[in-house]
Wavefront OBJ file of the C-alpha trace (Angstrom):
o trace
v -24.017 107.876 8.220
v -26.770 105.252 8.705
v -26.876 101.739 7.467
v -29.790 102.821 5.182
v -27.542 105.411 3.594
v -24.883 102.892 3.028
v -27.299 100.465 1.562
v -28.312 103.216 -1.029
v -24.708 104.196 -1.748
v -23.741 100.514 -2.450
v -26.949 99.476 -4.108
v -26.963 96.769 -1.564
v -29.423 94.188 -0.476
v -30.029 93.704 3.166
v -29.628 90.092 4.070
v -29.906 90.393 7.815
v -30.826 93.441 10.050
v -33.445 95.431 8.083
v -34.677 96.667 11.476
v -31.152 98.076 12.140
v -30.946 100.433 9.127
v -30.946 103.415 11.348
v -27.627 102.477 12.911
v -24.964 105.068 12.655
v -21.585 104.317 11.341
v -18.373 106.352 10.955
v -15.548 103.941 10.237
v -14.930 100.878 8.249
v -12.240 98.173 7.732
v -11.758 96.116 4.522
v -10.168 92.654 4.567
v -10.474 89.025 3.748
v -8.043 87.963 6.448
v -9.859 87.576 9.767
v -6.577 87.805 11.586
v -6.103 91.311 10.092
v -9.763 92.286 11.134
v -8.894 91.074 14.762
v -5.682 93.074 14.745
v -6.952 96.446 13.360
v -10.655 96.794 13.204
v -12.530 98.886 15.813
v -15.905 98.249 17.498
v -18.745 100.133 15.833
v -17.118 99.851 12.348
v -18.301 98.284 9.147
v -16.539 95.210 7.951
v -16.022 95.038 4.158
v -15.246 91.527 3.005
v -15.656 88.882 0.377
v -15.531 86.073 2.813
v -18.926 84.487 3.623
v -18.300 81.784 6.205
v -19.568 81.841 9.744
v -16.186 82.839 11.011
v -16.887 86.282 9.572
v -19.818 86.709 11.913
v -18.030 85.324 14.802
v -15.200 87.692 14.370
v -17.528 90.580 14.003
v -19.264 89.531 17.175
v -16.028 89.486 19.096
v -15.204 92.979 17.864
v -18.795 94.396 18.023
v -18.765 95.222 14.308
v -21.797 97.471 13.389
v -22.534 95.562 10.114
v -20.872 93.334 7.689
v -20.876 94.306 3.817
v -20.350 91.369 1.552
v -18.680 92.387 -1.751
v -18.446 90.949 -5.241
v -21.995 89.857 -5.012
v -21.143 87.002 -2.656
v -23.911 84.944 -1.263
v -23.412 83.629 2.335
v -24.422 80.083 3.243
v -27.498 79.687 5.342
v -25.405 78.860 8.382
v -23.837 82.281 8.234
v -27.013 84.177 7.723
v -28.702 82.160 10.732
v -25.611 83.035 12.958
v -25.861 86.700 12.035
v -29.566 86.647 12.853
v -28.886 84.972 16.185
v -26.192 87.544 16.983
v -28.067 90.514 15.559
v -25.374 91.487 13.181
v -26.560 93.090 10.094
v -25.297 91.676 6.639
v -25.554 93.693 3.410
v -24.539 92.471 0.067
v -23.212 94.579 -2.927
v -22.094 93.728 -6.297
v -19.155 96.168 -6.095
v -15.696 94.888 -5.752
v -13.937 95.543 -2.441
v -11.851 98.488 -3.835
v -14.940 100.122 -5.311
v -17.071 99.552 -2.198
v -14.375 101.075 -0.045
v -13.933 104.131 -2.336
v -17.701 104.866 -2.525
v -18.003 104.881 1.244
v -14.786 106.972 1.710
v -15.938 109.449 -0.879
v -19.216 109.902 1.337
v -17.428 110.377 4.590
v -16.675 106.797 6.081
v -13.023 106.711 7.214
v -10.804 103.734 7.940
v -10.287 102.447 11.489
v -6.633 103.271 11.123
v -4.677 105.079 8.399
v -1.463 103.063 8.459
v 0.304 100.508 10.624
v 3.861 100.542 11.893
v 6.083 102.763 14.012
v 3.912 105.873 13.508
v 0.572 104.187 13.507
v -2.403 106.621 13.509
v -5.510 105.432 14.948
v -8.362 107.244 13.111
v -11.177 105.855 15.286
v -9.751 107.872 18.185
v -9.737 111.112 16.256
v -13.525 111.063 15.649
l 1 2 3 4 5 6 7 8 9 10 11 12 13 14 15 16 17 18 19 20 21 22 23 24 25 26 27 28 29 30 31 32 33 34 35 36 37 38 39 40 41 42 43 44 45 46 47 48 49 50 51 52 53 54 55 56 57 58 59 60 61 62 63 64 65 66 67 68 69 70 71 72 73 74 75 76 77 78 79 80 81 82 83 84 85 86 87 88 89 90 91 92 93 94 95 96 97 98 99 100 101 102 103 104 105 106 107 108 109 110 111 112 113 114 115 116 117 118 119 120 121 122 123 124 125 126 127 128
């Protein structure tokens, strides 16, 4: 699915990266704890979060995240937007809550980076 399709599904506003809307994405990870993102998100995934600070962009850069989707209508500070522009990481903003955003994307074929954690962890990203 492309970022343009994701934008339409989420009725999202593109804050950074309107030139990257053709980028393909297959997986996503939803979290507000960047330590969880670092532990479980996979390169090329979407990051769905309600956090708007620059650390979200820095974490996304480390993991080669395809795009950041800000939920709950959150507006990032100018510093976050500037950093995302500098690092060429798209940011989209939707008014849907995190649960609804995740559900809408899953319904259209986006899968999670992993299905569950623990002893019998399944890494969905390696199945695709």
